[in-house]
C-alpha positions in Angstrom: 1.9 -13.8 10.8 1.3 -10.0 12.7 3.9 -8.5 14.4 5.1 -6.4 17.1 7.3 -4.0 16.2 9.7 -3.1 12.8 13.3 -2.9 12.9 16.7 -2.4 11.7 18.1 -2.3 8.6 18.4 -3.4 5.2 20.4 -2.8 2.0 17.6 -4.0 -1.0 18.4 -5.7 -5.1 18.8 -3.4 -7.5 16.2 -1.2 -9.4 14.5 -2.8 -11.5 13.6 -0.1 -14.3 17.0 0.8 -14.1 18.1 -3.1 -14.6 16.5 -3.6 -17.6 16.9 0.0 -18.7 20.8 -0.8 -18.2 21.0 -3.9 -19.6 19.3 -3.4 -22.9 21.5 -0.6 -23.5 24.5 -2.0 -22.6 23.6 -4.6 -25.0 24.3 -2.3 -28.2 27.2 -0.4 -27.0 30.6 -0.5 -27.4 32.2 -1.9 -25.0 31.8 -4.2 -21.8 29.0 -3.5 -19.4 29.3 -4.0 -15.8 26.8 -3.4 -13.3 26.5 -4.4 -9.3 23.5 -4.7 -7.2 21.5 -5.8 -10.7 18.1 -6.5 -9.5 17.7 -10.3 -8.6 13.6 -10.7 -9.4 12.2 -12.4 -12.7 11.3 -9.3 -14.6 14.5 -8.6 -15.4 16.1 -12.7 -15.7 13.9 -12.5 -18.7 15.5 -9.1 -20.2 18.8 -11.0 -19.3 17.8 -14.4 -21.2 16.5 -12.5 -24.1 19.3 -10.8 -25.1 21.5 -13.5 -25.2 19.3 -15.2 -27.6 19.8 -12.1 -29.8 23.5 -12.5 -29.2 24.9 -10.7 -26.7 28.2 -12.6 -24.1 25.7 -12.4 -20.8 28.2 -13.1 -17.2 26.0 -13.2 -13.8 27.2 -13.6 -10.6 24.9 -13.1 -8.2 24.6 -9.1 -7.9 27.2 -8.6 -10.5 26.2 -8.9 -14.3 28.3 -8.5 -17.2 27.3 -8.0 -20.8 28.9 -7.3 -23.9 27.5 -5.4 -26.5 26.8 -6.3 -30.2 26.5 -1.9 -31.6 27.3 -4.1 -35.1 23.9 -5.7 -35.5 22.2 -8.0 -32.8 21.8 -12.1 -34.0 18.6 -13.1 -34.9 16.8 -15.3 -32.6 15.7 -18.6 -33.5 13.2 -19.3 -31.4 11.0 -16.3 -29.2 11.9 -14.1 -26.9 9.6 -15.0 -23.9 9.8 -12.0 -21.5 7.9 -14.4 -19.0 5.7 -12.1 -16.9 7.4 -8.9 -17.9 5.3 -6.5 -19.6 8.4 -3.8 -19.2 11.5 -6.0 -20.7 8.4 -6.9 -23.7 7.7 -2.6 -25.0 11.7 -2.0 -24.0 12.3 -4.5 -26.6 9.6 -3.8 -28.9 11.4 -0.6 -29.5 14.5 -1.6 -29.0 14.7 -3.3 -32.0 11.8 -2.2 -33.5 14.9 -0.2 -35.7 17.7 -3.3 -35.8 16.9 -5.6 -38.9 15.6 -8.0 -36.0 12.6 -10.5 -37.1 11.4 -12.2 -33.7 8.4 -12.8 -31.9 8.1 -11.5 -28.4 5.5 -13.5 -25.9 5.1 -13.9 -21.8 3.4 -15.7 -20.5 -0.9 -16.1 -19.7 -0.7 -12.4 -17.3 1.2 -10.7 -20.1 -0.9 -12.3 -23.1 -3.4 -10.4 -21.7 -1.7 -6.9 -20.9 -2.0 -3.9 -23.5 0.1 -3.3 -26.1 -1.3 -0.4 -28.1 -0.1 1.6 -26.7 3.8 0.6 -27.8 3.1 -0.7 -30.9 1.1 3.4 -32.2 4.3 5.2 -31.8 6.4 3.0 -33.1 4.8 2.0 -36.3 4.6 5.4 -37.0 7.5 5.4 -36.9 7.9 3.3 -39.6 8.3 -0.1 -37.7 6.9 -2.6 -38.9 5.2 -4.5 -36.0 1.8 -6.5 -35.4 -0.4 -8.3 -33.0 -3.8 -10.1 -32.5 -6.5 -7.1 -31.3 -3.2 -5.1 -29.6 -2.6 -7.6 -27.2 1.0 -10.3 -27.2 2.5 -11.7 -28.4 3.9 -9.2 -31.2 5.8 -9.8 -34.5 8.5 -7.0 -35.4 10.2 -7.2 -38.9 12.7 -5.9 -40.6 11.6 -2.8 -41.8 13.2 0.1 -44.0 15.1 3.3 -41.8 12.9 4.3 -39.1 12.2 7.7 -39.0 11.9 10.8 -36.1 8.6 11.9 -35.0 6.8 14.1 -32.6 4.5 11.7 -30.5 2.7 13.0 -28.2 1.0 10.6 -25.8 -2.5 10.0 -24.1 -1.0 8.4 -21.3 1.7 8.8 -18.5 4.2 6.0 -19.2 7.3 5.7 -18.9 7.3 1.9 -20.7 6.5 3.6 -24.0 8.6 6.9 -23.7 11.6 4.2 -23.1 10.4 2.6 -25.9 10.4 5.1 -28.5 13.6 6.9 -27.3 15.1 3.7 -27.6 13.1 3.2 -31.5 15.4 6.7 -31.6 18.3 6.0 -31.6 18.0 4.1 -34.7 15.8 6.4 -36.8 16.7 9.3 -38.9 16.4 12.4 -37.1 15.1 13.9 -34.1 12.4 11.9 -32.0 10.0 13.7 -29.8 8.3 12.6 -27.3 5.7 14.4 -24.9 3.6 13.3 -21.8 1.1 14.5 -20.5 2.8 14.0 -16.9 6.1 13.7 -15.8 6.8 10.2 -15.6 10.3 7.9 -14.0 12.9 9.6 -16.0 15.1 6.4 -16.1 15.3 5.6 -19.6 17.0 9.2 -20.5 19.5 9.4 -17.6 20.5 5.8 -18.7 21.0 6.8 -22.1 22.7 9.9 -21.0 25.5 7.5 -18.9 25.5 5.6 -22.5 27.0 8.9 -24.0 23.9 9.4 -26.4 22.7 13.5 -25.6 18.8 13.9 -24.4 17.0 16.8 -24.2 14.2 17.8 -22.1 11.7 20.3 -21.9 9.0 20.4 -19.6 7.3 17.6 -20.6 8.9 17.1 -23.9 12.2 14.9 -24.1 14.0 14.4 -27.6 17.0 12.2 -29.2 19.0 12.1 -32.4 19.4 9.0 -34.5 22.6 7.8 -35.6 24.4 8.1 -31.7 27.0 5.8 -30.8 26.2 4.2 -27.2 29.6 2.8 -25.4 30.0 0.7 -22.4 29.9 1.6 -18.9 30.5 0.5 -14.3 27.2 1.5 -13.1 26.3 0.7 -9.3 22.2 -0.2 -9.6 20.9 1.5 -6.7 18.4 0.3 -4.4 14.2 -0.3 -5.4 12.2 2.3 -3.7 9.2 0.3 -5.2 10.5 -2.7 -3.5 11.3 -0.7 -0.5 8.1 1.0 -0.3 6.5 -2.4 1.1 9.3 -2.0 4.7 8.7 2.2 4.9 5.1 1.3 5.3 5.4 -1.1 7.8 7.7 0.8 9.8 5.2 3.5 9.9 2.6 1.4 11.5 4.2 0.3 15.1 5.4 2.8 18.2 8.7 2.2 18.5 9.7 0.9 14.7 13.2 2.0 13.6 14.2 1.2 10.1 16.8 2.1 8.3 17.6 1.5 4.5 21.1 1.9 2.9 21.9 2.6 -0.9 18.3 3.3 -1.8 17.7 5.2 -5.3 15.7 8.2 -4.3 15.3 9.7 -8.0 13.0 12.8 -7.4 10.3 11.5 -10.3 10.1 8.1 -7.6 10.6 9.5 -4.1 6.7 10.1 -4.1 5.8 7.7 -1.4 8.4 9.4 1.2 5.8 12.9 0.4 3.1 10.7 0.7 4.0 8.9 4.3 5.1 12.2 6.0 2.0 13.6 5.1 0.4 11.1 6.8 2.5 11.2 10.0 5.4 9.2 9.6 8.6 10.4 10.1 11.2 9.7 7.6 14.6 11.0 7.6 17.3 10.9 3.9 21.4 10.8 4.7 24.2 11.1 2.7 22.8 11.6 -0.9 24.8 11.0 -3.7 24.5 9.7 -7.7 25.1 8.2 -9.5 24.8 8.3 -13.2 22.4 10.8 -12.6 20.5 8.3 -9.6 20.1 9.9 -6.6 21.0 7.1 -4.0 20.8 7.8 -0.7 19.7 6.0 2.8 16.3 6.3 4.3 15.2 5.9 8.3 11.9 5.9 8.7 9.9 5.7 12.3 6.0 5.6 13.4 3.7 8.8 13.6 0.3 9.0 14.0 -0.6 8.6 10.6 -3.5 10.7 9.2 -5.0 10.8 5.8 -4.2 11.2 2.2 -6.0 11.9 -0.9 -4.0 11.1 -4.1 -4.3 12.3 -7.2 -3.1 13.4 -10.9 0.9 14.2 -11.0 0.7 12.4 -7.8 -0.9 8.6 -8.6 2.1 8.7 -11.8 4.8 8.7 -9.3 3.3 6.6 -7.2 1.6 4.4 -9.4 3.9 0.8 -8.2 3.2 2.1 -4.7 -0.4 2.2 -4.2 -1.3 -1.4 -3.8 0.7 -1.0 -0.8 -0.3 2.5 0.6 -4.3 0.6 0.5 -3.6 -2.3 2.0 -1.9 -0.3 5.0 -5.5 2.8 5.1 -7.2 1.4 7.3 -4.2 1.5 10.4 -5.2 5.2 9.3 -6.7 8.0 11.1 -8.8 9.3 8.8 -8.0 6.7 5.3 -6.8 7.3 2.3 -8.1 8.0 -1.2 -7.1 7.1 -4.8 -7.9 9.0 -8.1 -6.7 8.6 -11.4 -5.2 5.1 -11.2 -6.7 3.6 -14.4 -3.3 2.1 -15.1 -4.2 -0.4 -12.0 -6.3 -2.0 -13.6 -4.1 -3.1 -16.9 -0.6 -4.4 -14.2 0.0 -8.0 -13.9 -3.5 -8.4 -12.4 -6.0 -5.5 -11.6 -4.4 -4.1 -8.9 -8.1 -2.2 -8.1 -9.9 -5.0 -7.9 -7.4 -7.1 -5.9 -7.0 -4.6 -3.4 -10.7 -4.0 -2.5 -11.3 -7.9 -2.7 -8.9 -8.7 0.3 -9.4 -5.5 2.4 -12.9 -6.5 2.0 -11.6 -10.2 2.7 -10.4 -8.7 5.8 -13.1 -7.0 7.2 -12.6 -3.7 5.4 -14.7 -1.1 4.1 -13.9 0.3 0.4 -15.0 2.3 -1.8 -14.1 0.9 -5.7 -14.3 3.7 -8.3 -13.3 3.1 -12.3 -10.2 5.0 -12.0 -8.8 4.4 -7.9 -10.3 3.8 -4.3 -11.3 5.0 -0.7 -10.6 3.0 1.8 -11.5 5.2 5.5 -9.8 4.6 8.7 -9.9 3.6 11.8 -10.6 -0.2 11.1 -9.2 -3.1 12.3 -8.3 -6.0 10.1 -9.1 -9.5 10.8 -6.4 -12.4 9.1 -8.1 -14.6 6.5 -7.1 -16.8 3.4 -6.4 -13.9 0.8 -5.4 -14.6 -2.9 -2.5 -12.6 -4.6 -4.0 -12.6 -8.0 -0.6 -14.2 -9.1 0.8 -10.2 -8.8 3.7 -9.7 -6.7 2.8 -5.8 -5.7 -0.5 -7.3 -4.5 1.1 -10.4 -2.3 3.8 -8.1 -0.8 0.8 -5.5 -0.1 -1.4 -8.0 1.5 1.9 -9.5 3.4 2.3 -5.5 5.2 -1.6 -5.6 6.1 -1.5 -8.8 7.6 1.2 -7.4 10.5 -1.1 -5.9 12.6 -4.4 -8.2 11.3 -5.9 -9.7 14.2 -5.0 -14.2 13.7 -3.1 -15.3 11.0 -3.2 -14.1 7.3 -2.4 -16.6 4.3 -2.3 -15.3 1.0 -2.4 -18.1 -2.1 0.1 -17.1 -4.8 2.3 -15.9 -2.5 5.3 -16.5 -4.3 4.5 -13.8 -7.1 7.0 -12.3 -5.1 9.8 -14.0 -7.0 8.8 -11.9 -10.4 10.5 -8.1 -8.7 11.9 -9.5 -5.1 12.7 -12.9 -4.8 14.2 -12.3 -1.2 11.0 -10.1 0.4 9.7 -13.3 2.3 13.6 -13.3 3.9 14.0 -9.7 5.2 10.1 -8.8 6.3 11.7 -11.8 8.2 14.7 -10.7 9.6 13.1 -7.3 10.7 10.1 -8.0 12.2 9.3 -8.5 15.8 7.1 -11.7 15.9 
């Protein structure tokens, strides 16, 4: 349903990327870890269920999660480890388990079973892991292997998931493991490892870790997920008179590029109350409407914005001169082909869109009409077009809107709470 304005204050559930990484490291650390504001999404619930199947004691009470580590060895799971819809769970677990004597199969739902896993299998095999799949797609079969050996690996594509998986495997490896990425990606894996007591070195685009390090349990507050906040930040930027405050938000520099792009477009954004929690920047963000102009996103900026690109494209018709996105081929192998899904839904709403193999261009100064749309079963597509619908003419119906539960079950309630209808 269209809105007239966006006003209010929100505090979001914990960052999904950080929650995954903290939970997995807690599983192999000494002692009991405790996390406040843990992600409430289905993907992180999949991670917790997998850790329980590996013998970890996991206790959840609302947004608080406690995990008792098993540093001396995880249990052999009796059944395949079901990663649900979560590619992060599958790729990171592959790295964590590859050198720990575990014999298991990692499975997932229909969407996950179509996603590429060669990118994580290649470096793990180079380290000596016994890991197989069918044509590079799930399920993944991991068998016990001799001790992994540290390697120097240069990744052909920017992927924080692959980087973290290799660093996790490096904990179990003999010697040092080095990972070089083509552009710098989100560094939650490195910061999480340091939080648990590991030494991780960085030199430009190369990170390294020594094997055999012992991890120690931590207590941590997980900052609000900025990729979830993106939908509300974009919504507030659309309406004259809007005023939205988001507290306790993760502002890691490798994740906060959205604020730069919205500022470039013309939104008025301010950041206050900056703090640091285990290396992660946390603060309060205030966003107000400005005359939205244009933006071109490519190269390293695309890598830093990969999860936020769908919503930026979805609001592009409401800008003066449009938004162009390049170097985003990775969007085609997410939970859906996000480039195709965004283009199809914008066209259904009456917008002109130019689609490329690695991106799209959406001209500005276009009106959208409310229609029936398809989320493609993808949480970010469902939420992105909920924002586009706020200024559309007429009512919009999104099929598969419940996909939002994968990352952000509270999305629809929170959106209603800040929209003036």
